[in-house]
VOPAGU-2260 file (C-alpha; in pm, 1 decimal, decimal comma):
REM VOPAGU-2260
SITE   aa  ch    i         X         Y         Z
SITE  MET   A    0    -309,0   -4951,5   -4342,7
SITE  PRO   A    1    -365,0   -4591,9   -4333,0
SITE  ASP   A    2    -211,2   -4458,7   -4041,5
SITE  HIS   A    3    -453,4   -4249,1   -3831,7
SITE  SER   A    4    -174,5   -4136,1   -3551,5
SITE  ALA   A    5    -140,3   -3780,2   -3658,6
SITE  PRO   A    6    -536,3   -3667,9   -3680,3
SITE  ARG   A    7    -567,1   -3834,6   -3335,4
SITE  MET   A    8    -290,0   -3630,6   -3188,7
SITE  THR   A    9    -355,0   -3339,5   -3373,4
SITE  SER   A   10    -733,2   -3358,0   -3181,5
SITE  ALA   A   11    -556,9   -3424,1   -2844,3
SITE  VAL   A   12    -343,4   -3098,5   -2890,1
SITE  SER   A   13    -672,2   -2927,8   -2957,4
SITE  LEU   A   14    -847,1   -3049,2   -2657,6
SITE  LEU   A   15    -579,7   -2988,5   -2432,0
SITE  ALA   A   16    -570,2   -2596,3   -2557,3
SITE  LEU   A   17    -917,6   -2559,1   -2549,5
SITE  ALA   A   18    -923,9   -2709,7   -2225,1
SITE  GLY   A   19    -631,8   -2477,3   -2059,6
SITE  LEU   A   20    -824,7   -2165,3   -2185,4
SITE  ALA   A   21   -1152,7   -2277,2   -2037,7
SITE  LEU   A   22    -935,1   -2275,3   -1706,7
SITE  ALA   A   23    -806,6   -1963,8   -1771,0
SITE  ALA   A   24   -1127,4   -1788,6   -1802,0
SITE  CYS   A   25   -1283,4   -1968,5   -1511,2
SITE  SER   A   26    -949,9   -1878,7   -1265,3
SITE  SER   A   27    -975,6   -1528,6   -1377,7
SITE  GLU   A   28   -1359,8   -1460,1   -1316,4
SITE  PRO   A   29   -1301,6   -1461,1    -940,5
SITE  ASP   A   30   -1085,3   -1171,3    -933,5
SITE  ALA   A   31   -1317,5    -963,6   -1115,6
SITE  ALA   A   32   -1651,8   -1014,4    -937,7
SITE  ALA   A   33   -1394,2    -952,1    -606,6
SITE  SER   A   34   -1334,1    -609,8    -755,0
SITE  GLU   A   35   -1701,0    -530,9    -829,2
SITE  PRO   A   36   -1970,7    -393,2    -567,9
SITE  SER   A   37   -2174,4    -708,4    -437,5
SITE  GLY   A   38   -2464,4    -739,1    -175,8
SITE  GLU   A   39   -2620,3    -480,6      28,4
SITE  GLY   A   40   -2408,1    -202,2     -72,7
SITE  GLN   A   41   -2443,3    -242,2    -462,7
SITE  GLU   A   42   -2848,5    -242,2    -416,3
SITE  ALA   A   43   -2815,0      73,0    -170,7
SITE  CYS   A   44   -2575,6     270,4    -383,6
SITE  GLY   A   45   -2554,8     108,6    -709,7
SITE  THR   A   46   -2222,9     -19,2    -865,0
SITE  ALA   A   47   -2045,0     322,7    -941,3
SITE  PRO   A   48   -1752,2     386,0    -747,2
SITE  LEU   A   49   -1818,0     662,3    -485,7
SITE  ARG   A   50   -1593,4     924,5    -455,7
SITE  PHE   A   51   -1428,1    1050,5    -141,7
SITE  SER   A   52   -1237,7    1361,9     -34,6
SITE  ASP   A   53   -1161,6    1564,4     246,1
SITE  THR   A   54   -1205,4    1934,5     216,9
SITE  GLY   A   55    -910,8    1999,0     480,3
SITE  VAL   A   56    -696,3    1812,5     222,7
SITE  GLU   A   57    -571,0    1948,7    -121,2
SITE  GLY   A   58    -433,9    1732,3    -407,2
SITE  LEU   A   59    -443,4    1365,0    -464,9
SITE  GLU   A   60    -108,2    1332,6    -366,5
SITE  VAL   A   61    -194,1    1432,2     -10,2
SITE  LEU   A   62    -503,5    1275,4       7,8
SITE  GLN   A   63    -372,9     954,3    -109,4
SITE  VAL   A   64     -74,1    1030,0     186,9
SITE  GLU   A   65    -355,3    1060,4     458,4
SITE  PHE   A   66    -653,2     864,5     354,0
SITE  GLU   A   67    -576,6     574,8     111,4
SITE  ASP   A   68    -586,5     337,3     426,9
SITE  PHE   A   69    -954,5     463,5     497,7
SITE  ARG   A   70   -1045,5     412,6     154,4
SITE  ALA   A   71    -919,7      91,7     157,5
SITE  ALA   A   72   -1085,1       5,1     459,0
SITE  LEU   A   73   -1372,8     162,1     398,6
SITE  GLU   A   74   -1421,1     -34,4      64,0
SITE  GLU   A   75   -1391,8    -343,2     296,2
SITE  ALA   A   76   -1683,9    -266,8     469,7
SITE  THR   A   77   -1907,8    -139,5     265,8
SITE  GLU   A   78   -1853,1    -352,1     -41,6
SITE  LEU   A   79   -1834,4     -81,0    -258,8
SITE  GLU   A   80   -1537,7      54,3    -470,7
SITE  ILE   A   81   -1425,8     380,6    -361,2
SITE  GLU   A   82   -1203,1     632,1    -524,3
SITE  PHE   A   83   -1039,9     981,9    -469,9
SITE  GLN   A   84   -1160,1    1310,3    -612,8
SITE  PRO   A   85    -938,6    1618,1    -458,4
SITE  MET   A   86   -1083,3    1874,6    -400,0
SITE  SER   A   87    -909,3    2246,9    -391,8
SITE  SER   A   88   -1157,8    2452,9    -175,0
SITE  ARG   A   89   -1485,7    2443,6      -9,8
SITE  THR   A   90   -1619,7    2597,4    -286,9
SITE  ALA   A   91   -1504,5    2342,1    -552,1
SITE  ALA   A   92   -1642,6    2081,6    -309,4
SITE  ALA   A   93   -1997,7    2258,5    -302,7
SITE  THR   A   94   -2028,3    2277,4    -649,0
SITE  ALA   A   95   -1857,0    1942,7    -702,0
SITE  LEU   A   96   -2186,7    1796,9    -441,9
SITE  GLU   A   97   -2466,8    1998,3    -644,5
SITE  PHE   A   98   -2386,4    1858,9   -1013,0
SITE  ASP   A   99   -2270,0    1470,5    -864,7
SITE  ASP   A  100   -1918,4    1549,5    -947,8
SITE  LEU   A  101   -1854,1    1394,1    -554,3
SITE  ASP   A  102   -2030,5    1144,2    -335,4
SITE  VAL   A  103   -1858,7    1146,4      32,5
SITE  LEU   A  104   -1693,4    1464,9     181,5
SITE  LEU   A  105   -1535,3    1445,3     549,5
SITE  THR   A  106   -1590,9    1784,6     652,8
SITE  GLY   A  107   -1574,3    2067,8     933,4
SITE  PRO   A  108   -1893,3    2218,9    1119,2
SITE  ALA   A  109   -1833,0    2583,5     951,8
SITE  GLU   A  110   -1794,0    2418,5     594,8
SITE  TYR   A  111   -2080,0    2197,9     672,4
SITE  VAL   A  112   -2294,5    2478,8     696,6
SITE  VAL   A  113   -2198,9    2646,4     368,0
SITE  LEU   A  114   -2208,6    2311,4     185,5
SITE  LYS   A  115   -2613,3    2236,1     337,5
SITE  HIS   A  116   -2669,7    2618,9     220,1
SITE  ASP   A  117   -2527,9    2558,2    -117,2
SITE  ALA   A  118   -2551,2    2215,8    -210,3
SITE  ASP   A  119   -2796,6    2070,5      43,7
SITE  ALA   A  120   -2521,9    1800,3     184,6
SITE  LEU   A  121   -2666,1    1522,0     337,5
SITE  PRO   A  122   -2500,3    1436,4     695,4
SITE  ILE   A  123   -2409,4    1106,0     722,9
SITE  VAL   A  124   -2174,7    1071,3    1068,4
SITE  GLY   A  125   -2016,7    1254,9    1314,3
SITE  VAL   A  126   -1688,6    1238,6    1395,2
SITE  THR   A  127   -1620,3    1376,0    1757,0
SITE  ARG   A  128   -1306,3    1574,0    1828,0
SITE  GLU   A  129   -1128,1    1594,2    2209,7
SITE  ASN   A  130   -1106,0    1937,4    2360,8
SITE  TYR   A  131   -1290,5    2092,2    2037,5
SITE  GLN   A  132   -1419,4    2397,5    2195,0
SITE  ALA   A  133   -1352,8    2793,4    2174,4
SITE  ALA   A  134   -1217,0    2984,9    2456,8
SITE  ILE   A  135   -1145,2    3328,5    2507,5
SITE  PHE   A  136    -796,0    3463,1    2699,8
SITE  THR   A  137    -690,5    3740,1    2817,1
SITE  ARG   A  138    -390,1    3860,2    3026,3
SITE  THR   A  139    -401,1    3812,2    3406,8
SITE  ASP   A  140    -371,6    4200,1    3466,8
SITE  SER   A  141    -666,2    4248,9    3228,3
SITE  ASP   A  142    -932,8    4419,2    3448,6
SITE  ALA   A  143   -1195,6    4178,8    3219,7
SITE  GLU   A  144   -1347,0    3962,0    3482,5
SITE  SER   A  145   -1626,2    3841,9    3223,7
SITE  VAL   A  146   -1669,6    3864,8    2819,4
SITE  GLU   A  147   -1939,2    4147,2    2862,2
SITE  ASP   A  148   -1679,1    4336,2    3039,5
SITE  LEU   A  149   -1448,8    4293,5    2629,3
SITE  ALA   A  150   -1718,0    4529,9    2536,0
SITE  GLY   A  151   -1543,7    4855,7    2362,6
SITE  GLY   A  152   -1227,1    4648,1    2321,0
SITE  GLN   A  153   -1029,9    4434,6    2090,0
SITE  ILE   A  154   -1008,0    4063,2    2014,8
SITE  ILE   A  155    -785,4    3900,5    1811,4
SITE  THR   A  156    -911,2    3552,1    1650,6
SITE  LYS   A  157    -787,5    3303,8    1399,5
SITE  GLU   A  158    -865,6    3339,8    1031,0
SITE  VAL   A  159   -1240,7    3409,5     929,6
SITE  GLY   A  160   -1420,7    3088,8     927,5
SITE  SER   A  161   -1196,8    2864,8    1158,1
SITE  THR   A  162   -1469,4    2720,7    1387,4
SITE  SER   A  163   -1302,6    2705,9    1692,8
SITE  GLY   A  164   -1054,0    2987,4    1641,2
SITE  HIS   A  165   -1297,1    3264,0    1479,1
SITE  LEU   A  166   -1640,8    3117,2    1449,1
SITE  GLY   A  167   -1638,3    2980,0    1828,9
SITE  PRO   A  168   -1554,5    3306,6    2011,5
SITE  LEU   A  169   -1812,4    3493,1    1795,5
SITE  GLU   A  170   -2052,5    3305,8    1906,3
SITE  MET   A  171   -1945,7    3350,8    2258,8
SITE  LEU   A  172   -1961,9    3726,8    2166,1
SITE  ASP   A  173   -2315,2    3700,1    2065,4
SITE  SER   A  174   -2429,5    3494,8    2349,2
SITE  ALA   A  175   -2268,5    3780,3    2583,3
SITE  GLY   A  176   -2478,2    4043,4    2429,4
SITE  LEU   A  177   -2189,6    4157,2    2211,5
SITE  ASP   A  178   -2227,7    4249,6    1838,9
SITE  PRO   A  179   -1906,6    4301,9    1625,0
SITE  THR   A  180   -2083,9    4404,5    1331,6
SITE  VAL   A  181   -2229,6    4743,8    1465,0
SITE  GLY   A  182   -1900,5    4819,1    1720,6
SITE  ASP   A  183   -1975,6    4650,0    2018,1
SITE  VAL   A  184   -1642,5    4519,0    2047,0
SITE  GLU   A  185   -1337,7    4515,9    1703,4
SITE  VAL   A  186   -1260,5    4180,5    1590,5
SITE  ILE   A  187    -897,5    4119,8    1415,7
SITE  PRO   A  188    -840,5    3792,5    1240,5
SITE  LEU   A  189    -484,9    3666,3    1148,4
SITE  ALA   A  190    -418,3    3343,5    1036,2
SITE  ASP   A  191    -164,7    3130,7    1176,4
SITE  THR   A  192       7,0    3406,0    1374,8
SITE  GLN   A  193    -285,7    3479,8    1622,5
SITE  LEU   A  194     -97,5    3335,8    1923,9
SITE  GLU   A  195     228,2    3494,0    1895,1
SITE  ALA   A  196      50,7    3860,7    1826,0
SITE  PHE   A  197    -188,9    3837,0    2145,4
SITE  ALA   A  198     165,8    3695,8    2358,2
SITE  GLY   A  199     317,0    4049,3    2215,5
SITE  GLY   A  200      65,3    4267,3    2325,2
SITE  ASP   A  201    -105,6    4302,9    2059,0
SITE  GLY   A  202    -521,5    4286,3    2167,5
SITE  ASP   A  203    -696,7    4279,2    2497,7
SITE  ALA   A  204    -819,0    3927,4    2479,0
SITE  LEU   A  205    -790,5    3624,7    2237,4
SITE  GLY   A  206   -1049,0    3400,7    2056,1
SITE  SER   A  207    -906,0    3066,7    1967,5
SITE  GLY   A  208    -915,9    2698,3    2039,0
SITE  ILE   A  209    -912,8    2579,7    2393,4
SITE  SER   A  210    -649,3    2380,3    2330,4
SITE  ASP   A  211    -406,8    2653,9    2279,9
SITE  PHE   A  212    -432,3    2744,5    2589,1
SITE  GLU   A  213     -84,1    2563,2    2726,8
SITE  GLU   A  214     107,6    2698,3    2398,4
SITE  LEU   A  215      10,0    3027,2    2555,6
SITE  GLN   A  216     112,6    2949,5    2873,3
SITE  ASP   A  217     438,8    2849,4    2699,8
SITE  MET   A  218     455,4    3165,9    2555,2
SITE  MET   A  219     336,9    3419,2    2765,5
SITE  GLY   A  220     447,2    3247,8    3153,1
SITE  GLU   A  221     193,4    3081,2    3304,3
SITE  ASP   A  222      75,6    3355,4    3512,6
SITE  GLU   A  223      95,7    3586,7    3267,6
SITE  VAL   A  224    -262,2    3443,9    3057,2
SITE  GLN   A  225    -581,8    3316,4    3198,7
SITE  MET   A  226    -912,9    3177,3    3048,0
SITE  LEU   A  227   -1166,7    3425,3    3073,1
SITE  GLU   A  228   -1426,1    3186,0    2958,5
SITE  GLU   A  229   -1434,6    2838,5    2792,4
SITE  GLY   A  230   -1673,3    2790,7    2522,4
SITE  PRO   A  231   -1957,5    2514,6    2482,1
SITE  ASP   A  232   -1841,1    2188,5    2275,9
SITE  LEU   A  233   -1834,1    2288,3    1942,3
SITE  PRO   A  234   -2043,7    2080,0    1700,7
SITE  ASN   A  235   -1851,8    1765,1    1534,8
SITE  ASP   A  236   -1664,8    1735,2    1203,7
SITE  LEU   A  237   -1876,2    1489,8     990,2
SITE  PHE   A  238   -1900,2    1304,2     677,1
SITE  VAL   A  239   -2162,7    1410,4     400,6
SITE  ALA   A  240   -2308,5    1280,7      97,8
SITE  ARG   A  241   -2458,9    1445,7    -210,7
SITE  THR   A  242   -2803,2    1471,5    -196,4
SITE  GLY   A  243   -2843,8    1264,8    -564,7
SITE  LEU   A  244   -2717,6     969,3    -361,5
SITE  GLY   A  245   -3011,6     925,7    -212,0
SITE  GLU   A  246   -3142,9     829,4     165,0
SITE  GLU   A  247   -3114,5     468,3      95,8
SITE  CYS   A  248   -2745,6     509,8      -8,9
SITE  SER   A  249   -2666,5     748,5     277,6
SITE  ASP   A  250   -2856,8     519,2     541,8
SITE  TYR   A  251   -2649,8     244,2     409,1
SITE  LEU   A  252   -2306,0     430,0     422,8
SITE  LYS   A  253   -2395,4     541,1     781,3
SITE  ALA   A  254   -2479,8     193,7     905,5
SITE  SER   A  255   -2140,1     100,3     766,3
SITE  LEU   A  256   -1950,0     381,4     911,3
SITE  LEU   A  257   -2097,1     278,2    1249,6
SITE  GLU   A  258   -2070,1     -77,9    1261,2
SITE  ASN   A  259   -1695,8     -50,4    1123,9
SITE  GLN   A  260   -1590,2     243,4    1329,7
SITE  GLU   A  261   -1314,3      82,5    1517,6
SITE  VAL   A  262   -1128,5     -28,6    1200,8
SITE  LEU   A  263   -1172,2     326,0     992,2
SITE  LEU   A  264   -1074,9     580,1    1245,7
SITE  GLU   A  265    -744,4     344,3    1340,7
SITE  ALA   A  266    -712,3     358,8     934,0
SITE  ILE   A  267    -775,1     738,8     959,3
SITE  VAL   A  268    -504,1     845,4    1238,7
SITE  GLY   A  269    -249,9     539,0    1218,5
SITE  THR   A  270     -70,0     766,8     882,9
SITE  GLY   A  271     -15,8     984,6    1176,6
SITE  GLU   A  272    -153,5    1286,0     954,2
SITE  ASN   A  273    -492,6    1314,2    1121,9
SITE  ASP   A  274    -375,8    1334,3    1503,8
SITE  LYS   A  275    -675,1    1532,1    1572,9
SITE  TYR   A  276    -941,6    1235,0    1564,3
SITE  ILE   A  277    -736,0    1065,7    1822,4
SITE  GLY   A  278    -994,9     927,0    2008,5
SITE  SER   A  279   -1252,6    1044,8    1821,0
SITE  GLU   A  280   -1607,7     806,3    1802,9
SITE  PHE   A  281   -1878,6     806,5    1488,8
SITE  VAL   A  282   -2204,9     968,1    1600,0
SITE  ASP   A  283   -2533,2    1047,6    1482,5
SITE  ALA   A  284   -2580,3    1355,5    1280,4
SITE  GLN   A  285   -2855,4    1603,4    1232,9
SITE  ASP   A  286   -2860,7    1864,7    1033,2
SITE  GLY   A  287   -3026,1    2088,6    1375,6
SITE  ASP   A  288   -2674,4    1980,0    1524,6
SITE  TYR   A  289   -2464,4    2274,7    1364,8
SITE  ASP   A  290   -2770,6    2536,3    1427,7
SITE  PRO   A  291   -2494,2    2730,9    1633,5
SITE  VAL   A  292   -2223,4    2740,3    1395,9
SITE  ARG   A  293   -2498,9    2935,7    1195,9
SITE  ARG   A  294   -2550,4    3174,8    1490,8
SITE  SER   A  295   -2179,4    3220,6    1455,6
SITE  PHE   A  296   -2202,1    3306,8    1115,4
SITE  GLU   A  297   -2467,2    3572,3    1176,9
SITE  ALA   A  298   -2249,1    3694,0    1477,2
SITE  ALA   A  299   -1932,2    3747,7    1230,5
SITE  GLY   A  300   -2188,6    3967,7     964,1
SITE  TYR   A  301   -2244,3    3633,5     719,9
SITE  SER   A  302   -2591,0    3540,6     741,7
SITE  ASP   A  303   -2561,0    3452,4     356,5
SITE  TYR   A  304   -2335,7    3174,7     451,6
SITE  SER   A  305   -2207,3    3100,3     128,9
SITE  GLN   A  306   -2017,1    3435,2     175,7
SITE  LEU   A  307   -1824,6    3302,9     371,3
SITE  PRO   A  308   -1418,5    3261,8     285,2
SITE  ASP   A  309   -1259,3    2994,0     151,9
SITE  GLU   A  310    -930,4    3004,1     312,2
SITE  ASN   A  311    -650,6    3260,1     175,9
SITE  GLU   A  312    -939,5    3462,9       6,2
SITE  PRO   A  313   -1037,0    3787,6     157,5
SITE  ALA   A  314   -1339,5    3845,0     407,9
SITE  GLU   A  315   -1617,9    4042,9     274,2
SITE  ALA   A  316   -1933,2    4034,2     520,8
SITE  ASP   A  317   -2253,5    4127,0     434,3
SITE  ASP   A  318   -2322,8    4446,6     352,0
SITE  ASP   A  319   -2646,7    4476,0     551,4
SITE  ALA   A  320   -2455,9    4388,1     827,6
SITE  GLU   A  321   -2161,2    4647,6     772,3
SITE  GLU   A  322   -2475,9    4895,6     717,4
SITE  ASP   A  323   -2632,5    4812,8    1081,5
């Protein structure tokens, strides 16, 4: 009789091999699907990864150190793929938002005013900061009893563009009727040395963040320095989106951030690199919230907001302001 066992064995082996391939294919499908955008997030924002950055962080490595936990938490909250897109400067971020090379950005109030002006950035949510106020300090032997009394004097501030250390104090001068652009008071911006300069005897007053008061007292002695005036709460930091994402996606991101803020904020501060956000909350953000910053730009001589220099750039106020 003919021996049919060999063909039968070959067929059995072939069937087993095909079954194994089918099982392997099925087992890989869930992993692939899990890594893709899904559900409401995909409907609102599409399937392409959202590119995220922070104007205060330069370089991919630093961005990963400070925000990897947040990136992963945001992916889970939105069911969207999030990837880093480092920005070298505020100017680079504005260009990237304008030309659709960046989707979501965490930034400060002064940067937002420029980003709105240059790239029509969409505010998503604000990020509150405790003790985020400007203040003006004087020595205790100063004759000045109010900000108005600084007329004709010299005030030291932080570098040009610092919200709490430069623009905030200038808005306080403006509210007191003093216009630095016409010589009512001389403003001396210094980069990171403003406290030492004032403690060393320079200037008649210091404009800086209110949180610097304790350090000033340590440097000068508690009886040697006083707060002349405390400024109002400054506008919040905020997340913004490029206009091209559209309102539907922006609204979805806003809802996701607000609903998951406890986890997301813990991811931001948990690295130990973003202590300024300890105690923060995500809140509604509207463009009008930043009008006080716009007024401070104008008080500083930057009615064209895009002329505000990036960090380490020389400060050049509007020609018109200088001629006034």
